[in-house]
N, C-alpha and C positions, 0 to 999 in steps of 0.2 A: 575615759571612765577608769577609775582606779580599780585594781584587782581586789576582789572581795567585797566591793561596794555594790549594793543592790539599788537599782534605779527603777522606780515605778513608771510604767508606760502603758497606754491603751493597747490591748492585745491586737485590735484591728489595725492600728498604725504599724505595729511591729511586724505583723504578718504581711502587710502591704509592702513595707520596705524590704523585708527579707526576701519575699518572693520576687520582687523586682530585681534585686541584686542577683538572685539565682538565675532568673530568666535572662538578664543581660549577659551574665557569664556564659550561659549555654549558647546564646545567640552569637556573641562576638568571639568567644574563646574555644568553641567546640564544634557547633553543628553547621554553621554557614561558611561558604568559601568567600575569600576576598575577590572582588571583581577584577583586581589588578593582575594577580598571578594565578588565580583560580584554585588556591589551596586553602584547606582548613589548617589550623595551627599544627595538628598532629602530623599531617603529611609534610608540611613545610619543615618541621623539626626533624623528621626522619631523613629527608633528603639532605638537609644542611649538615646534620650530624655525620652522614656518610661522606659527604664532600669534605667536611672539615677533618675527618680522620683518615682520609686518603683511600676510601673504598670507591675508587673511580671506575670508569668504564674499562680502563686498561689494566687495572690492578687485579690482584688475585682475589678470588671469591673469599668472603669472610662469613663466618657463622652468623645466622640471623640473630642468635642470642646475644652476640657481641654488639650488634647494631642496636638492638632493643635496649641493652644495658646502657649504652652511650646516651641514647635518647632519654631514658628514664633518669639517669643520674645527672644529666646536664640541663635538660630543657623541659621535660614533660612529666611532672610528678603525679602520674595517674597509674592505672593498672597496666601491667605488661601485656595482657591479652589485647587490650585496645590498641596498643602500639603495634603489636605483631599483626593484628588483623589489618591495620592500615597499611603496613609494609607489604603484607601478602597480596592485598588487592591491587597495589601498584605494580605487582609482578604478573598479574593474571591477564593473559591476552584475550580472554572472553569478557572481561570487565572493563578494561581500558582499551580504547581504540589504538593508542600508542603507549605501551607500557613504559614506565619510568624506572623500573627496577628489573634487572636481569637476574632471574631466580634459577637456582640449581637445586633440584629436589622436588618434592611434592608440595606445591603451593595451592592445592585445591583443584577442582574440576568443574566443568559445566553441569555435571550430575549432582552438584551440591556437596561433594566430598570436602571435608575440612582440610586445611593445610596440615602437613606433618608438624610435629613439635619443633619449636624454634632451634632446639639443640641439634636437629638433624639437617635442616635446610641451610643453604648458603646464598649469598646475594652480593650484588654490586650494582652501581648505577649504570643506566644506559647512557649512550652518547646524547640522546635527546634530553635526558634529565640534566646532564651537565650544562646544556645550553641555557637552562633556567637560571643557573648561578654564575654564568660568565659575567665578569666585571663586578662581582659582589664586593671585591676587595678594593674598589676604586671609589668608595664613598658614594655609591649610586643609590643606596637605600638607607632608610633609618634603622637604627639599632636600638634595642631596648634591653633592660636587665632581664636576666632569667629569673626563675621563681625564687631563688635565694640570694640574688644579687651578686653572685660570684663571677659571672661572666655575661657577655652580651650575645644576643641572638637577633637575626634579621626580622624586622616587623613584616617584611614582604620581600620576595625574591625579584631580581631584575627582569626575568621572563623575556626571552628573545622571541617568543611566539605566544599567541592568545591561548594559553593552556586551558582556561576554563571552558571555552567553546570546543576545543579540540578533544578533550577527554571527558568533558561534562562533570557533573557533580550531583550528589543526592545527600540529603540529610534532613533530620527532623529536629527542629528547635522547640522552643516553648511558644505555642500559639502560631507557629508558622513553619513552613517546610520548603525545601528547595528540591527541584528535580530537573536538571539541565542535561539534555541528551548530548552524546559525543558527535563530533563532526569530522569531515575530511580536512586534513591539514592544508592541502593545496587550495581548496575552495575557501576556507576561512582566511587564508593569507591573501588570496586574490580580492576578496571582499574588503579586507583591511586596507589594502593598497588603493582600491577604488575610493574608499572613504577618505584617505589622505588627500587624494586629488579632488574629491568632490564632497566637501564637508556637509553640503546641503542634501546629499543623497538620501532617499527614503529607504525604509526597510524593504519595500518592494524592489527598489533598484538593487539592493544588496543581495536579494534572493535570486538575482540573475546569476550570481556566483555561488552562493550557498544554496544548493538544491533542496536540502533538507538534512535531517540527522543521518549520520553514517555510522551504523552500529558495528561493533567488532564482530558480531555474529552474522552479519550480512542481512539477509531477508529482503522483503519488499515493503515499501511504504506507499501510501495512497493519498490522493487529494491535495493538490498544490494550494487550493484555497484555504484548507484547514492549516496547512503548514505556514502559509503567509500570515494567517490570522494569529497563530501561536507566536510567530516571530515578532509581529507588530505589537501585540498586547503583552507579551511575556508570559502568557498563559494559554493553554489549549490542549487538545488531544490529537495525537497523530496515530493513525491505525497502521499497524505493521503485520505482515503475514510471513509465514515460512515459505521458503523456496521449495516448490514441489514439482514432481514430474510424473505423469501417468504414461506407462508403457505396457505393451503387451508382451508376455513371455513366450518362449518357444512352445509351451504347452497350451497356448491360446487362453491363458488366464491373464487378467490385468493385475498390475502392480503399481502402488503409489510409493515413490521414493522421496524422502525429505532430506535435503542436503544443507539447509540453513534454517535456523529457527529464530523467532523474535528475541530481541534483547532482554536479558534478565529472566529468561525462561529456564527452569531446571529441567534438563533433558530426562533425567530419571523419573521425576514426578510426572512429566508429560507422558511417558510410556505407561506408567501406572494408571493414569487417567484414561488413556485409550483402552487399556486392558479391562478396566472396570466398566467402561461403556459397552464393550463387547459382551462382557459377562452378564451385565444387567439387561442386555438386549435392547439398549437404547440406540445402538448402531448395529445393523445386521448386514452381513455380506463380507465380513472380514474373516479370513481363514487363519492368518498368522501375522504377528508383529515381531520384527527382529531389529535389534540394535547392532548395526555393522560398523559402528564408528571405530576409527583407529587413528594412528598418528598422521594419516593423510587427510583426515577431516571427519566431520560429522556425517552419518548416513543412517537413516531409519528406513526400513523396508516394510511395507504393509502389503501382504499378499491377499488378494480378494478371491472370493468364491466365483464359480463359473457364471452364475446368473446375476452377479452384482453389477450395479451401475457405478463406475469409478468416480464420475463427477458428483453424483449424489452423495457418496460416502465422503469424498473430500470436502464437500460443502458442510456436511454434518460435523466433520472433524474441526473445520474452521469455526463453526458455531459453538461447539461444546467443549473444545480444548483450547490450550494456549498456542495452537498453531496460528491463531489470529489473536492479537492483543493490542490494546491501546496504550500508548506511552503518554502519560499526562504531564505535559510540560508546565513547569513553574520556575521561571528564571529569576530566582531570588538570590541576591548576593550582597555582600557588604561593600558599600561605597566608601572609599577612603579608610577602609578597615573598621568603620564604626557604625554607619547607617545602613540598616537592611532595606533594600529597595527591589521591587520587581522591575527588571529592565528588559527592554526590547532587544532584538538582535543588534540594532544600531547602537543602543545604549551600552551594551556590553563591549562592543568594539570601541566606542568612544572612551569608555573608562580605561580600556587597555592602552589606547593611543596616548591619553593624558599621562598615564603612568610611564609608558615607554619614552615619551617626550622628556619627562623629568629625569629618567634614568640616563638617557643619552646626553642631556644637558649637564647633569652632574658629572658624568664620565668625562665630558669635554673640559669641564672646569678642573677636574682632578688632573687630567693629562696636561692641561695648560700650566697648572701649578707645578707639576713635576718637571715639565719642560723648562720653565723659567728657573727653577732651582738648579737643574743640571746646566743650563746655559750660564748661570751666574758662576758656578764652579769652573766651567770650561773657560770663561773669560779670565778668571783668576789664574788658571793654569797657563793660558796663552801669554798673559802678562809675565808670568814667572819664566816661561821659556824665552821670552823676548829679552829678559834681564837675568839670564841664568847664572852668570858669573857673580853678579852682585847678590843674588838670592843665596847662592851657596856660601859666599863670604859672610853674609849676615847670619846665616844659620850657624856657621862654624864659630863665630865670635860670641854667640849667645850662650848663657850659662845653663839654660834648661829649655825644655820643650815649650813651657809656658812663656819664657822670656823670648824664645825664637818667634813664637806666634805674635806676641805683642810688637816685636821689632819689625816683623814683616808688615803688620797692619799699619804701623806708624810711617815706615820708610817708603812703602810702595802703595799706600792708600788702598789696602785690601780689607775685605770684611773678615770677620772671625771664621766664617765658613770657608772662605777662599783660602785663608792662611792655613787652616787645618788640612785642607785638601792638598796644598803644596807640600806640607810637612809629611803627608802620607804618600807622596809621589815616589815610586821606586826609581832607582837610578837608570833602569832600562828605558824609562820614558823620556830620557834626555836625547835618545837617538832621533835622527832626522825623520825616520819613518813614523815614529810615535807622535812626533810634533805635527806631521801632516794629518794623522788620524784625529788628533784633538781639534785641529782647525776645520777638518771636514765635518766632524760631529757638531761643532759649534754652528756651522752653516746650516746643517740639517735642523738643529734645534730652533734657530732663528726662523727658518721657513715653517717649521711645525707650529711655532708660537703664532706666527702671522696667520696661518691657516685656521688654527683653533679659535683665535680671536675673531676672525671673519665668520666662522661657523656660529659662534655664540651670539653674534650680532644678527644672524640671518635665520629666522624660523624655517624658511624654505630649505636651507642647507641641512638643518637638523632633521626635517621631515624626509629629505632625500637619503640621509644616512639610515633612518628607520626603514625606509622602503628597500634600500639595497640589502640590508641585513635580513629582511623578511624574504626577499627573493632568494637569497643564499640558503635560507632555511627550507624554502619550498623545493629548491633544486636538490638539496641534500637529503631531505627526509620525506618529501611528498610522495604519495602513492595513489593508486587508482581507487575510486569509490568502491566500497563493498556492497552497500545497500542500494538496490535499484529504486527509482522513484517513478510512480505512475501518476500522471496528472489528474485523472478522474477519481471521483470518490468511490468508495467501496460500498458504503451503505450497510444497513442492517440486513440480515438474511431474511428473505421472505419465505413463505411456505413453499413457493415454487422452486427456490434454490435447493431445497432439500428433497425435491421429487425428481426421480429419474425421468429424463426426456426419452420417450419411446413411443413407437407407433401403437395405436389402439383403435378398436372399433366401438362405436357408440350406437346402441340400438334403442329405439323408442317405440312402444306398442300403441295400438289404437286406444287401449285402455289407459295409457299414460304412465307406463312403467319404463324406467330408463336404467341402463347399466353400461359399464365399460369393460371391454375384454380384449385380450391380445389376439392379433390376426393369426398367430401360430396355432391357435386352438382349432381352427378349421383346416383340415388336411385337404389337399387338392384332389379332385376326382375327375372322372371322364364325363364328357357331355352325355346327358340323358340319365345320369345316375339319380338315385333317390335322395342322396344326401344324408346328413346326420341331424340329430336333434340339436337345434341351436339354442333353445331356451324352453322353459316350461311356462305355458300361458294358460289362462282360463279358457274355457270353451268359447266364450263370447269375445275373447281378446285376440288380437293379431298384431304381428310386427308391422309397423308402418314406415319407420325411417331407419336407415342403416348408413352410418357416416364413418369414414376413415379419417383419423385425426392424430395429432401428437398430444401427449399428456400436457404439454405446456401451451397448447393453443387455447384461444378463447372461443367458446362455443356460443353462437348467437342463436336464440330460439325465436322464431317468428310465429305469431299465432293467427288464427283465423280472423280475429277482430282487428288485425293490422298493427298489433303491438310487437315490440322486440324486447327480449331479456338476454342477459349475458351471465356466463359462469365460466370458470376454468375447467378444462377437460379432466384434470386430476381431482377436481371436487366431485365429479360424478363417481359414485361408488362402483368399484370393480366387482365383478361377479364371475361365477363359473359359467361354463358353456350352457348349462341347463337352468341357471338361476333366473328368476323372474325379474329381479331388479328392484329399484326403489320408485315409489310414486313420484312423478315429476312435480306434482302439486306441493310436495314437501320441499322442493328446491326453488320453485318459481311462484310468485304471487299471482296466480291465474284467477280470472273471474269465474263465476259459477258455470257459464256456458262456453268458456274459453278453452281452446285446446291448441297444442303446437301443430303447425302445418308445414313448417320448414325449419331445417337446422343447417347452420353454416359454421365451418371451422376457419378461424382467422388467427394467423401468427403475426402479431403486431411488430415483432422485431424483423421479420423477413418479408412481410407483405409489401409488394410494390404497387398493387392495385390502388386506384384512387376513388373508385365509385362502387356503389352497391346497386345492383339491378334487381327489381322485384316484379313478380307477375302474379296476377290473380286468376282464379278459376274461370272467370268470364272473358279472359283475354286482355285485360288491362296491364300495361307495362309502365314501370316507373324507374327512373334513375336518380340517385341522390349521392352526394359526396359522402365518403366514408367518415370524414371528420364529424359529420352530423351525429354519428353513433359512438363517439369517443368515450363519453361518460354516461353509459347506460346504468340507470338506477336499478336497485333491486326490485322496485315496484314497476319497472318497465318504462318504455318510451313509445310514443306513437311513431310508427315507421311509415304508414301510408293511410290516407283517408279513403275509406271504402264506400261504394254505392250500396244501397239497401239490397240485401240478399247476396252480395258478393263476398268472397273470402280470399284472403292472401294465401297463396300456396307455395311460392318458390322465391328463392333469393340466391344471388351469386355475386362474386366480385368481378370487376372489369377495369380496364385501363382507360376507357373513354374512347378508344379507337378500334374496338373490337366489333364483332357482329353478334346478333342474337338469333336463336332459333326457338320457336314455340311449337310444341307438338300437342295435338288434341287426342282424346281417347278414341275418337272415331277414325283416326288414321291420317288426318290432315296435318300439315306442318308448314310454317312460313319462316323464311330466313330474310333478315333485313339488317341494315347497318345501325350500329349503336348510336351514331351521330344524329340519326333521325329522331332520337329521344333526347330532349334537352334535360339538363340537371334540374331537379326541383327540391324544395325544402321538405322537411319531414311531414308537414301538415298537408302537402299537396295530394291530389287524387290519382295522377298519372294520365296516360293517353292510351288509345286503342292499339293493341299489338296485333291481334288476329281476330277475324270475323268468323264466329262459329255458328253452327246450327243451334236451334233452341235446346235440343237434348244433349248437345256436345259440351264437354268441359276440357280445359287445358290439363294435361297430365305431366307436362315437363317443360322446363325452360333451361337452355344451355347457352353459355357464352363461348363464342368461337374466336380464338386467338390464333389458330393454326388452320390454314385452308386444306391441309392434307389429312385431316382427321376423318374418322368414321363415326356415324351416329348409330349407337346401339339401341335397339328397340326390343322390349320384352312385353309379352302379353300376359293376361291374367291366367291363361291355361298352360303357361310354361313354354311358349314358343318365343324364339328370338332370332335376331339377325343383325348384321352390321352392314351399313350402307355408306358409301363414300359421300362426303359432303359436296363433292363436285356435281352430284346428281340433283342438288337443291340449289337452283339459281337464286341470286339475290333479288328480292322484290321490295316494293314499298310497304312499309308497315301498314296494318289495318286491313289487308286483303285476306282472302280465304286460304291462300297458300297452295301447296302441292300435296299429292298423296305420299305419305311416308311409309305406309304398310297396308297390306291387304287384310282387312279385319273381317273375320267370319265367325260363325258360331263355334267352329272348331278351335280357333285361336283365342277367341274372347277379345274383349277390348284391350287396348294398350294400357298398361298400368304404369310404365315408366320408360323414359328415354334419356340417354346420356351419351356424351362424347367419350370415345376411347382415347386416352392421352398417350398410352404407350402399348405397343403390341405384346410386351412381355408381362403385362399385368395379369393378375388372376381376377376372375369374376366370382363374387359371392352372391347367391340368390337365396332369399329367405321367404318362406310361405306364411300364410295367415296362422297356420297351426304350429308354426315354429320349426318346420323342417328347413335345413340349410344345406346347400351344395356349393362346393368351391371347385372351379374348373379353370383351366387355362383359356385365355381369350383366343388363343390360336385354334381352339376347338369350335369357336363360333364362326360360322361361314359368312363371307362377304357376298351379299345378294343385292339385287336391284330394289328400287323404291316400291314398286307395285307388288312385291312378293310377300308371302305370309311368314317366311322364316322356317326354322326347324325346331324340333323339340329340344329344349335346353334342360328341362327338369320334369321328372315324372311326379305327378301329384296324386294324393289320395282323393277319394270322392268328396266333393264339396269343398276341397281345399283350393286356394287360389294363391298366385304369387303376390307377395306384399311389397317387397322392396329389393333393391340390389345395391351393391357397392363394388368398386374395383380397388384392389390392394396390390 
């Protein structure tokens, strides 16, 4: 189009073409790395300019402004800030796994500080960066005109190692973006060598060598399946976490120490976020946050308050801050420098090997050409030395250098190149020693030519050269992995992860009020004490169940109608010692006449029991597999089929090889082997466990796994005792059993019976009116079966013992 001429065109077409030109320019010439050497144009130009001007790894440091000027003037006609930013990033050991520029001065920090002005900082290449340009002067890569056509620049670097995978890349183009994580040099090279020998290897095979990203900042990454998926598809997310440690200080306070953080996390911003969360009370329990980082490495110290749960706070920090972060992999790169493609791990290594094969082939051809040229000259020199006198005579008789050249070519059948080499031969070369040197060199060149020709004819030999060079790179520059890899997934944080795991007591009243409280609330007292107020109840209400549990346990609620419900202990609202609690009907979908008759604490992570044993008030016993209750719906499940008038009263866990003891309120008890009760499905009714009198009811069932335990019996009027299980012989189930206690009007009926698991446990007794006493089990005397026991708790008039628990 002529200058000054106006050409009419549809604006839509013009916009399409102009935008496409712009987009392709950004994609190819700015934002995306080349799959062969792993560089964007600006990074390639910076490194080549430094190499070309002699700013090598062994040279003196040069001002960054000098390098930027060279790059701008010769190769990169863009802003100086963009060039300096690219240079600075290649010098940052927290951005690149293997820095390519050795910087002197302030090149930025992990806190997000900007590099000092380019007039202050100095730089030079690292040895590893020089490896990227080895053999570039041997016609190994294509060269293109620079922006003004005054000089040539490499379209790609020879690249002696897979730089794209080793240091990664990130960039935003038009309509596409790339985000390739850095990796360990040794692992990448081992995978590359494996691919050379096994071209059909899958990405999964290569992942035996490349464990996952290896970030310069270290940290921990999770989920090998997610890593494999990302490497196979070229896209995916990999979760990384900071490296942390929980330790107790000399002052008995806990401390969280962070020594490594996820890749691309700004440490200063991370600290600010933590401080904001503490200030806004989204995280409670942190006393102080300190940055103790120095030249030795990163170190963040979080001091906790005395009552804080370290794991709970750490989980909150993982969820709410960048101590846990996902790296979104998108391995997009330019294939052959033109075509943007999302490549798998294998695809990236294949592109590198194709490039490296071409480089080694071109280098061999270049070396062959040079060897032949030198051999041709040496052959001429040898001929001249064989006829040295005639050569000298011919030269002396010639009128000029040109005439001498022509005479030598004509008389001795030499080429022009050989004749010029003879004319340039110094007289010292006529010595015998120099003659031998020429002959030896000629032999070496002939051997080299033979070797290079054989190499170029054999793809296997070319591959062997690539392999040997990679091995040399691994031995010279390889180091240990910084980022640890955990095979299992980390998953999203559940509410449980943010709840401190601690012991708690759960109480449920006859009126259906439930609450959770710390065992520390109840101080230990002596036997016969009156106790303290454990909760405020209505006059018609009384505490019925008293359960020791961990906040992370699952609580199973069994009802009188034979149904079972489930909730987490931490979901039960905590209350003060005297609080009434929450109505259980607001937590469980109970029927109009349905009430909870048994509670059980189950830790699914630690539980080794395989069965659930249930007992009814009429003495029916049932055993079912614990797996039958794995998915308890909020609406509940049928746990046992009941006869008319009977009610489910007890449930406990068993191994299948234990013994069972049932105790009646009238004082009778029976002990029998668990194997006498076969496992049944949820809908079954069970079998007879104990035969009771018409007015008698079962008040307790216990699973016996240790023969040396004692049975604790507590009566409604506050009497109690402990009796060795050895006094209860094993019988067949279904009988009337033996006397467990002497029941009188003074003692009242037995209200509860349980096995004492450890002598150092404390006993907590709670009454119908809410009075609570805590005493050491050592204060409870060991007495025979037929005795009534001693007073454990003084009760007010008309008050009765409701329930007990041991903590």
